[in-house]
Structure formats: C-alpha cells, structure tokens
PyMOL Python script that loads the backbone (N, CA, C, O; Angstrom):
from pymol import cmd

cmd.read_pdbstr("""\
ATOM      1  N   MET A   1      82.182  48.720 139.145  1.00  0.00           N
ATOM      2  CA  MET A   1      80.569  49.393 139.065  1.00  0.00           C
ATOM      3  C   MET A   1      81.400  50.523 138.446  1.00  0.00           C
ATOM      4  O   MET A   1      82.341  50.853 139.168  1.00  0.00           O
ATOM      5  N   ALA A   2      81.309  51.119 137.433  1.00  0.00           N
ATOM      6  CA  ALA A   2      81.527  52.826 136.740  1.00  0.00           C
ATOM      7  C   ALA A   2      81.559  53.804 137.908  1.00  0.00           C
ATOM      8  O   ALA A   2      82.487  54.492 138.334  1.00  0.00           O
ATOM      9  N   ILE A   3      79.975  53.652 138.411  1.00  0.00           N
ATOM     10  CA  ILE A   3      79.459  55.438 138.867  1.00  0.00           C
ATOM     11  C   ILE A   3      80.060  54.789 140.435  1.00  0.00           C
ATOM     12  O   ILE A   3      80.267  53.601 140.685  1.00  0.00           O
ATOM     13  N   ILE A   4      80.245  55.920 141.316  1.00  0.00           N
ATOM     14  CA  ILE A   4      80.992  55.900 142.291  1.00  0.00           C
ATOM     15  C   ILE A   4      79.968  56.863 143.452  1.00  0.00           C
ATOM     16  O   ILE A   4      80.105  58.084 143.385  1.00  0.00           O
ATOM     17  N   VAL A   5      79.106  56.372 144.345  1.00  0.00           N
ATOM     18  CA  VAL A   5      78.500  57.211 145.067  1.00  0.00           C
ATOM     19  C   VAL A   5      79.051  57.823 146.659  1.00  0.00           C
ATOM     20  O   VAL A   5      79.485  57.150 147.594  1.00  0.00           O
ATOM     21  N   ASN A   6      78.918  58.876 146.606  1.00  0.00           N
ATOM     22  CA  ASN A   6      79.879  59.638 147.690  1.00  0.00           C
ATOM     23  C   ASN A   6      79.494  60.370 148.197  1.00  0.00           C
ATOM     24  O   ASN A   6      79.904  61.515 148.390  1.00  0.00           O
ATOM     25  N   LEU A   7      77.784  59.370 148.829  1.00  0.00           N
ATOM     26  CA  LEU A   7      77.025  60.226 149.788  1.00  0.00           C
ATOM     27  C   LEU A   7      77.592  60.356 150.980  1.00  0.00           C
ATOM     28  O   LEU A   7      77.431  61.429 151.561  1.00  0.00           O
ATOM     29  N   ASP A   8      78.412  59.260 151.638  1.00  0.00           N
ATOM     30  CA  ASP A   8      78.701  59.340 152.940  1.00  0.00           C
ATOM     31  C   ASP A   8      79.854  60.585 153.124  1.00  0.00           C
ATOM     32  O   ASP A   8      79.867  61.073 154.254  1.00  0.00           O
ATOM     33  N   VAL A   9      80.649  61.053 152.319  1.00  0.00           N
ATOM     34  CA  VAL A   9      81.549  62.349 152.129  1.00  0.00           C
ATOM     35  C   VAL A   9      80.823  63.615 152.084  1.00  0.00           C
ATOM     36  O   VAL A   9      81.260  64.414 152.912  1.00  0.00           O
ATOM     37  N   MET A  10      79.422  64.242 151.066  1.00  0.00           N
ATOM     38  CA  MET A  10      78.496  64.798 151.875  1.00  0.00           C
ATOM     39  C   MET A  10      78.176  64.777 153.221  1.00  0.00           C
ATOM     40  O   MET A  10      78.228  65.747 153.976  1.00  0.00           O
ATOM     41  N   MET A  11      77.735  63.277 153.599  1.00  0.00           N
ATOM     42  CA  MET A  11      77.504  63.583 155.066  1.00  0.00           C
ATOM     43  C   MET A  11      78.152  63.762 155.996  1.00  0.00           C
ATOM     44  O   MET A  11      77.864  64.055 157.157  1.00  0.00           O
ATOM     45  N   ALA A  12      79.205  63.559 155.417  1.00  0.00           N
ATOM     46  CA  ALA A  12      80.258  64.385 156.630  1.00  0.00           C
ATOM     47  C   ALA A  12      80.558  65.445 156.658  1.00  0.00           C
ATOM     48  O   ALA A  12      80.987  65.915 157.712  1.00  0.00           O
ATOM     49  N   LYS A  13      80.442  66.240 155.483  1.00  0.00           N
ATOM     50  CA  LYS A  13      81.135  67.586 154.961  1.00  0.00           C
ATOM     51  C   LYS A  13      79.727  68.529 156.353  1.00  0.00           C
ATOM     52  O   LYS A  13      79.878  69.311 157.292  1.00  0.00           O
ATOM     53  N   ARG A  14      78.353  67.761 155.629  1.00  0.00           N
ATOM     54  CA  ARG A  14      77.324  68.201 156.579  1.00  0.00           C
ATOM     55  C   ARG A  14      76.932  68.184 158.157  1.00  0.00           C
ATOM     56  O   ARG A  14      76.148  68.776 158.899  1.00  0.00           O
ATOM     57  N   LYS A  15      77.850  67.244 158.243  1.00  0.00           N
ATOM     58  CA  LYS A  15      77.489  66.795 159.625  1.00  0.00           C
ATOM     59  C   LYS A  15      76.214  65.960 160.091  1.00  0.00           C
ATOM     60  O   LYS A  15      75.761  66.159 161.218  1.00  0.00           O
ATOM     61  N   MET A  16      75.739  65.197 159.392  1.00  0.00           N
ATOM     62  CA  MET A  16      74.719  64.729 159.317  1.00  0.00           C
ATOM     63  C   MET A  16      74.287  62.627 159.212  1.00  0.00           C
ATOM     64  O   MET A  16      74.594  61.922 158.250  1.00  0.00           O
ATOM     65  N   SER A  17      73.971  62.418 159.758  1.00  0.00           N
ATOM     66  CA  SER A  17      73.604  61.205 160.092  1.00  0.00           C
ATOM     67  C   SER A  17      72.854  60.849 159.068  1.00  0.00           C
ATOM     68  O   SER A  17      72.049  61.615 158.538  1.00  0.00           O
ATOM     69  N   ALA A  18      73.136  59.187 158.562  1.00  0.00           N
ATOM     70  CA  ALA A  18      72.336  58.181 157.472  1.00  0.00           C
ATOM     71  C   ALA A  18      70.922  58.386 158.309  1.00  0.00           C
ATOM     72  O   ALA A  18      70.094  59.011 157.647  1.00  0.00           O
ATOM     73  N   GLY A  19      70.489  58.003 159.583  1.00  0.00           N
ATOM     74  CA  GLY A  19      69.795  57.662 160.299  1.00  0.00           C
ATOM     75  C   GLY A  19      69.311  59.194 159.698  1.00  0.00           C
ATOM     76  O   GLY A  19      68.626  59.236 158.675  1.00  0.00           O
ATOM     77  N   GLU A  20      69.684  60.343 160.351  1.00  0.00           N
ATOM     78  CA  GLU A  20      68.274  61.913 159.747  1.00  0.00           C
ATOM     79  C   GLU A  20      68.391  62.173 158.651  1.00  0.00           C
ATOM     80  O   GLU A  20      67.469  62.805 158.136  1.00  0.00           O
ATOM     81  N   LEU A  21      69.495  61.825 157.873  1.00  0.00           N
ATOM     82  CA  LEU A  21      69.265  61.732 156.043  1.00  0.00           C
ATOM     83  C   LEU A  21      67.947  60.852 155.991  1.00  0.00           C
ATOM     84  O   LEU A  21      66.836  61.373 155.898  1.00  0.00           O
ATOM     85  N   ALA A  22      68.168  59.346 156.063  1.00  0.00           N
ATOM     86  CA  ALA A  22      67.299  58.788 155.830  1.00  0.00           C
ATOM     87  C   ALA A  22      65.861  59.176 156.028  1.00  0.00           C
ATOM     88  O   ALA A  22      65.193  58.996 155.010  1.00  0.00           O
ATOM     89  N   GLU A  23      65.177  59.675 157.089  1.00  0.00           N
ATOM     90  CA  GLU A  23      64.373  60.463 157.733  1.00  0.00           C
ATOM     91  C   GLU A  23      63.633  61.758 157.098  1.00  0.00           C
ATOM     92  O   GLU A  23      62.477  62.104 156.855  1.00  0.00           O
ATOM     93  N   ARG A  24      65.043  62.320 156.956  1.00  0.00           N
ATOM     94  CA  ARG A  24      64.326  63.745 155.993  1.00  0.00           C
ATOM     95  C   ARG A  24      64.148  63.484 154.851  1.00  0.00           C
ATOM     96  O   ARG A  24      63.161  64.180 154.614  1.00  0.00           O
ATOM     97  N   ILE A  25      64.400  62.945 153.884  1.00  0.00           N
ATOM     98  CA  ILE A  25      64.087  62.240 152.525  1.00  0.00           C
ATOM     99  C   ILE A  25      63.299  61.038 152.595  1.00  0.00           C
ATOM    100  O   ILE A  25      63.257  60.350 151.575  1.00  0.00           O
ATOM    101  N   ASP A  26      62.628  60.638 153.680  1.00  0.00           N
ATOM    102  CA  ASP A  26      61.988  59.579 153.764  1.00  0.00           C
ATOM    103  C   ASP A  26      62.068  58.241 153.042  1.00  0.00           C
ATOM    104  O   ASP A  26      61.212  57.581 152.453  1.00  0.00           O
ATOM    105  N   ILE A  27      63.368  58.047 153.275  1.00  0.00           N
ATOM    106  CA  ILE A  27      63.398  56.424 152.802  1.00  0.00           C
ATOM    107  C   ILE A  27      63.936  55.599 153.525  1.00  0.00           C
ATOM    108  O   ILE A  27      64.677  56.261 154.252  1.00  0.00           O
ATOM    109  N   THR A  28      64.045  54.306 153.842  1.00  0.00           N
ATOM    110  CA  THR A  28      64.524  53.542 154.801  1.00  0.00           C
ATOM    111  C   THR A  28      65.695  53.711 155.210  1.00  0.00           C
ATOM    112  O   THR A  28      66.324  54.158 154.251  1.00  0.00           O
ATOM    113  N   PRO A  29      66.541  53.582 156.329  1.00  0.00           N
ATOM    114  CA  PRO A  29      67.611  53.645 156.452  1.00  0.00           C
ATOM    115  C   PRO A  29      68.387  52.478 155.713  1.00  0.00           C
ATOM    116  O   PRO A  29      69.551  52.691 155.373  1.00  0.00           O
ATOM    117  N   ALA A  30      67.700  51.060 155.407  1.00  0.00           N
ATOM    118  CA  ALA A  30      68.340  49.930 155.149  1.00  0.00           C
ATOM    119  C   ALA A  30      68.595  50.600 153.014  1.00  0.00           C
ATOM    120  O   ALA A  30      69.435  50.183 152.216  1.00  0.00           O
ATOM    121  N   ASN A  31      67.603  51.579 152.803  1.00  0.00           N
ATOM    122  CA  ASN A  31      67.702  51.409 151.514  1.00  0.00           C
ATOM    123  C   ASN A  31      68.835  52.649 151.356  1.00  0.00           C
ATOM    124  O   ASN A  31      69.647  52.455 150.451  1.00  0.00           O
ATOM    125  N   LEU A  32      68.948  53.549 151.908  1.00  0.00           N
ATOM    126  CA  LEU A  32      70.003  54.838 152.205  1.00  0.00           C
ATOM    127  C   LEU A  32      71.504  54.333 152.197  1.00  0.00           C
ATOM    128  O   LEU A  32      72.348  54.976 151.573  1.00  0.00           O
ATOM    129  N   SER A  33      71.942  52.811 153.113  1.00  0.00           N
ATOM    130  CA  SER A  33      73.162  52.150 153.380  1.00  0.00           C
ATOM    131  C   SER A  33      72.740  51.255 152.294  1.00  0.00           C
ATOM    132  O   SER A  33      72.819  50.154 152.839  1.00  0.00           O
ATOM    133  N   ILE A  34      72.370  51.068 151.181  1.00  0.00           N
ATOM    134  CA  ILE A  34      72.230  50.264 149.709  1.00  0.00           C
ATOM    135  C   ILE A  34      72.878  51.143 148.792  1.00  0.00           C
ATOM    136  O   ILE A  34      73.591  50.616 147.938  1.00  0.00           O
ATOM    137  N   LEU A  35      72.766  52.357 148.807  1.00  0.00           N
ATOM    138  CA  LEU A  35      72.536  53.692 148.071  1.00  0.00           C
ATOM    139  C   LEU A  35      74.373  54.142 148.540  1.00  0.00           C
ATOM    140  O   LEU A  35      75.303  54.427 147.786  1.00  0.00           O
ATOM    141  N   LYS A  36      74.341  54.048 150.017  1.00  0.00           N
ATOM    142  CA  LYS A  36      75.465  54.518 150.409  1.00  0.00           C
ATOM    143  C   LYS A  36      76.835  53.980 150.199  1.00  0.00           C
ATOM    144  O   LYS A  36      77.926  54.528 150.039  1.00  0.00           O
ATOM    145  N   ASN A  37      76.351  52.428 150.263  1.00  0.00           N
ATOM    146  CA  ASN A  37      77.879  51.686 150.082  1.00  0.00           C
ATOM    147  C   ASN A  37      77.828  51.076 148.181  1.00  0.00           C
ATOM    148  O   ASN A  37      77.952  49.932 147.744  1.00  0.00           O
ATOM    149  N   ASN A  38      77.669  51.985 147.671  1.00  0.00           N
ATOM    150  CA  ASN A  38      77.415  51.701 146.235  1.00  0.00           C
ATOM    151  C   ASN A  38      76.983  50.291 145.870  1.00  0.00           C
ATOM    152  O   ASN A  38      77.694  49.577 145.163  1.00  0.00           O
ATOM    153  N   LYS A  39      76.012  49.962 146.273  1.00  0.00           N
ATOM    154  CA  LYS A  39      75.270  48.405 146.005  1.00  0.00           C
ATOM    155  C   LYS A  39      74.030  48.858 145.326  1.00  0.00           C
ATOM    156  O   LYS A  39      73.356  48.090 144.639  1.00  0.00           O
ATOM    157  N   ALA A  40      73.739  50.067 145.513  1.00  0.00           N
ATOM    158  CA  ALA A  40      72.096  50.580 144.815  1.00  0.00           C
ATOM    159  C   ALA A  40      72.833  50.343 142.389  1.00  0.00           C
ATOM    160  O   ALA A  40      73.869  50.420 141.728  1.00  0.00           O
ATOM    161  N   LYS A  41      71.552  50.102 142.223  1.00  0.00           N
ATOM    162  CA  LYS A  41      71.881  49.597 140.930  1.00  0.00           C
ATOM    163  C   LYS A  41      71.111  50.662 140.583  1.00  0.00           C
ATOM    164  O   LYS A  41      71.479  51.065 139.479  1.00  0.00           O
ATOM    165  N   ALA A  42      70.358  51.198 140.948  1.00  0.00           N
ATOM    166  CA  ALA A  42      69.585  52.232 140.019  1.00  0.00           C
ATOM    167  C   ALA A  42      69.104  53.639 141.077  1.00  0.00           C
ATOM    168  O   ALA A  42      69.168  53.322 142.264  1.00  0.00           O
ATOM    169  N   ILE A  43      68.719  54.868 140.881  1.00  0.00           N
ATOM    170  CA  ILE A  43      68.613  56.127 141.951  1.00  0.00           C
ATOM    171  C   ILE A  43      67.727  56.845 141.016  1.00  0.00           C
ATOM    172  O   ILE A  43      67.981  57.339 139.918  1.00  0.00           O
ATOM    173  N   ARG A  44      66.120  56.771 142.007  1.00  0.00           N
ATOM    174  CA  ARG A  44      65.063  57.447 141.238  1.00  0.00           C
ATOM    175  C   ARG A  44      65.847  59.202 141.468  1.00  0.00           C
ATOM    176  O   ARG A  44      66.671  59.622 142.280  1.00  0.00           O
ATOM    177  N   PHE A  45      64.961  59.983 140.099  1.00  0.00           N
ATOM    178  CA  PHE A  45      65.614  61.474 140.546  1.00  0.00           C
ATOM    179  C   PHE A  45      64.750  61.918 141.496  1.00  0.00           C
ATOM    180  O   PHE A  45      65.141  63.072 141.674  1.00  0.00           O
ATOM    181  N   SER A  46      63.701  61.715 142.316  1.00  0.00           N
ATOM    182  CA  SER A  46      63.018  62.384 143.129  1.00  0.00           C
ATOM    183  C   SER A  46      63.581  62.034 144.304  1.00  0.00           C
ATOM    184  O   SER A  46      63.197  62.874 145.117  1.00  0.00           O
ATOM    185  N   THR A  47      64.571  60.927 145.050  1.00  0.00           N
ATOM    186  CA  THR A  47      65.221  60.453 145.572  1.00  0.00           C
ATOM    187  C   THR A  47      66.872  61.280 145.582  1.00  0.00           C
ATOM    188  O   THR A  47      67.526  61.691 146.541  1.00  0.00           O
ATOM    189  N   LEU A  48      67.124  61.296 144.347  1.00  0.00           N
ATOM    190  CA  LEU A  48      68.594  62.560 144.494  1.00  0.00           C
ATOM    191  C   LEU A  48      68.467  63.673 144.665  1.00  0.00           C
ATOM    192  O   LEU A  48      69.309  64.270 145.335  1.00  0.00           O
ATOM    193  N   GLU A  49      67.295  64.383 144.084  1.00  0.00           N
ATOM    194  CA  GLU A  49      66.557  65.753 144.187  1.00  0.00           C
ATOM    195  C   GLU A  49      66.499  65.723 145.913  1.00  0.00           C
ATOM    196  O   GLU A  49      66.776  66.787 146.467  1.00  0.00           O
ATOM    197  N   ALA A  50      66.115  64.425 146.864  1.00  0.00           N
ATOM    198  CA  ALA A  50      65.616  65.307 147.787  1.00  0.00           C
ATOM    199  C   ALA A  50      67.079  64.925 148.660  1.00  0.00           C
ATOM    200  O   ALA A  50      66.869  65.011 149.870  1.00  0.00           O
ATOM    201  N   ILE A  51      68.233  64.602 148.391  1.00  0.00           N
ATOM    202  CA  ILE A  51      69.574  64.380 149.195  1.00  0.00           C
ATOM    203  C   ILE A  51      70.146  65.328 148.432  1.00  0.00           C
ATOM    204  O   ILE A  51      71.168  65.858 148.867  1.00  0.00           O
ATOM    205  N   CYS A  52      69.604  65.744 147.126  1.00  0.00           N
ATOM    206  CA  CYS A  52      70.610  67.104 147.322  1.00  0.00           C
ATOM    207  C   CYS A  52      69.704  68.498 148.168  1.00  0.00           C
ATOM    208  O   CYS A  52      70.155  69.441 148.819  1.00  0.00           O
ATOM    209  N   ARG A  53      69.010  68.315 147.995  1.00  0.00           N
ATOM    210  CA  ARG A  53      68.016  69.169 149.264  1.00  0.00           C
ATOM    211  C   ARG A  53      68.567  69.730 150.543  1.00  0.00           C
ATOM    212  O   ARG A  53      68.846  70.849 150.973  1.00  0.00           O
ATOM    213  N   GLU A  54      68.610  68.479 150.977  1.00  0.00           N
ATOM    214  CA  GLU A  54      69.053  68.384 152.273  1.00  0.00           C
ATOM    215  C   GLU A  54      70.156  68.127 153.005  1.00  0.00           C
ATOM    216  O   GLU A  54      70.360  68.067 154.218  1.00  0.00           O
ATOM    217  N   LEU A  55      71.284  67.890 151.405  1.00  0.00           N
ATOM    218  CA  LEU A  55      72.539  68.136 152.053  1.00  0.00           C
ATOM    219  C   LEU A  55      73.119  69.355 151.211  1.00  0.00           C
ATOM    220  O   LEU A  55      74.330  69.566 151.139  1.00  0.00           O
ATOM    221  N   ASP A  56      72.094  70.195 150.535  1.00  0.00           N
ATOM    222  CA  ASP A  56      72.202  71.532 150.016  1.00  0.00           C
ATOM    223  C   ASP A  56      73.809  70.810 148.662  1.00  0.00           C
ATOM    224  O   ASP A  56      75.001  71.088 148.791  1.00  0.00           O
ATOM    225  N   CYS A  57      73.355  70.159 147.853  1.00  0.00           N
ATOM    226  CA  CYS A  57      74.641  69.880 147.118  1.00  0.00           C
ATOM    227  C   CYS A  57      74.192  69.591 145.967  1.00  0.00           C
ATOM    228  O   CYS A  57      73.018  69.222 145.939  1.00  0.00           O
ATOM    229  N   GLN A  58      75.056  69.667 144.476  1.00  0.00           N
ATOM    230  CA  GLN A  58      74.563  69.048 143.909  1.00  0.00           C
ATOM    231  C   GLN A  58      74.581  67.427 143.280  1.00  0.00           C
ATOM    232  O   GLN A  58      75.076  66.547 143.984  1.00  0.00           O
ATOM    233  N   PRO A  59      74.191  67.192 142.342  1.00  0.00           N
ATOM    234  CA  PRO A  59      74.170  65.503 141.891  1.00  0.00           C
ATOM    235  C   PRO A  59      75.624  65.312 141.979  1.00  0.00           C
ATOM    236  O   PRO A  59      76.130  64.440 142.686  1.00  0.00           O
ATOM    237  N   ALA A  60      76.342  66.203 141.195  1.00  0.00           N
ATOM    238  CA  ALA A  60      78.189  65.318 140.868  1.00  0.00           C
ATOM    239  C   ALA A  60      78.692  65.951 142.134  1.00  0.00           C
ATOM    240  O   ALA A  60      79.910  66.126 142.181  1.00  0.00           O
ATOM    241  N   ASP A  61      78.056  66.284 143.054  1.00  0.00           N
ATOM    242  CA  ASP A  61      78.909  66.101 144.925  1.00  0.00           C
ATOM    243  C   ASP A  61      78.408  64.999 145.311  1.00  0.00           C
ATOM    244  O   ASP A  61      78.774  64.630 146.427  1.00  0.00           O
ATOM    245  N   ILE A  62      77.456  64.135 144.582  1.00  0.00           N
ATOM    246  CA  ILE A  62      77.244  63.173 145.323  1.00  0.00           C
ATOM    247  C   ILE A  62      77.883  61.635 144.402  1.00  0.00           C
ATOM    248  O   ILE A  62      78.537  60.757 144.965  1.00  0.00           O
ATOM    249  N   LEU A  63      77.513  61.616 142.972  1.00  0.00           N
ATOM    250  CA  LEU A  63      77.900  60.785 141.755  1.00  0.00           C
ATOM    251  C   LEU A  63      78.613  60.938 140.900  1.00  0.00           C
ATOM    252  O   LEU A  63      78.383  61.774 140.027  1.00  0.00           O
ATOM    253  N   GLU A  64      79.908  60.017 140.904  1.00  0.00           N
ATOM    254  CA  GLU A  64      81.433  60.553 140.072  1.00  0.00           C
ATOM    255  C   GLU A  64      81.388  58.876 139.063  1.00  0.00           C
ATOM    256  O   GLU A  64      81.045  57.710 139.258  1.00  0.00           O
ATOM    257  N   TYR A  65      81.860  59.553 138.169  1.00  0.00           N
ATOM    258  CA  TYR A  65      81.971  58.389 137.407  1.00  0.00           C
ATOM    259  C   TYR A  65      83.440  57.802 137.116  1.00  0.00           C
ATOM    260  O   TYR A  65      84.334  58.620 136.900  1.00  0.00           O
ATOM    261  N   LYS A  66      83.682  56.676 137.103  1.00  0.00           N
ATOM    262  CA  LYS A  66      85.482  56.239 136.763  1.00  0.00           C
ATOM    263  C   LYS A  66      85.353  55.480 135.877  1.00  0.00           C
ATOM    264  O   LYS A  66      84.684  54.449 135.827  1.00  0.00           O
ATOM    265  N   GLY A  67      85.994  55.957 135.126  1.00  0.00           N
ATOM    266  CA  GLY A  67      86.342  54.536 134.130  1.00  0.00           C
ATOM    267  C   GLY A  67      86.714  53.230 134.428  1.00  0.00           C
ATOM    268  O   GLY A  67      87.537  53.129 135.338  1.00  0.00           O
ATOM    269  N   GLU A  68      86.341  52.238 133.921  1.00  0.00           N
ATOM    270  CA  GLU A  68      87.096  50.855 134.253  1.00  0.00           C
ATOM    271  C   GLU A  68      88.244  50.565 133.423  1.00  0.00           C
ATOM    272  O   GLU A  68      88.888  49.531 133.600  1.00  0.00           O
TER     273      GLU A  68
END
""", "prot")
cmd.dss("prot")
cmd.show_as("cartoon", "prot")
cmd.util.cbc("prot")
cmd.orient("prot")
C-alpha cells in the first residue's frame, strides 16, 4: 500500500499507549491496532481528527505517501 500510517511514531513521541489513545478517541483497541499496523483500507475524517487532537499533531505527521 502506498499510504503508510506512522501512528506508532507519534504515540511514542507523546508517550501514549494504544489503550489510552483508543479510549480517548472512542474506538476499540482492535480497530486502533488495525490502523496502527497498516491493515486499514480507510479512515474516517472524524477518527483522524480525534487522533490529531489527542496527539496534538497534523494529519501529515501520521499519514505518509510512498510511491510504489
């Protein structure tokens, strides 16, 4: 996939666990894991907004495009 999710990097920078982030943005830990491990096929803007709010970052800090 050409879109890479760097969520784990931002979580590490903010010293936030996956469980804590999942709780704060109101999604299941399983769904957060799917997103974090580049298994997701889509992300809702509302989820992306919540992640950015909680991690105090921009979407570009989390999502990266790598051409194939």
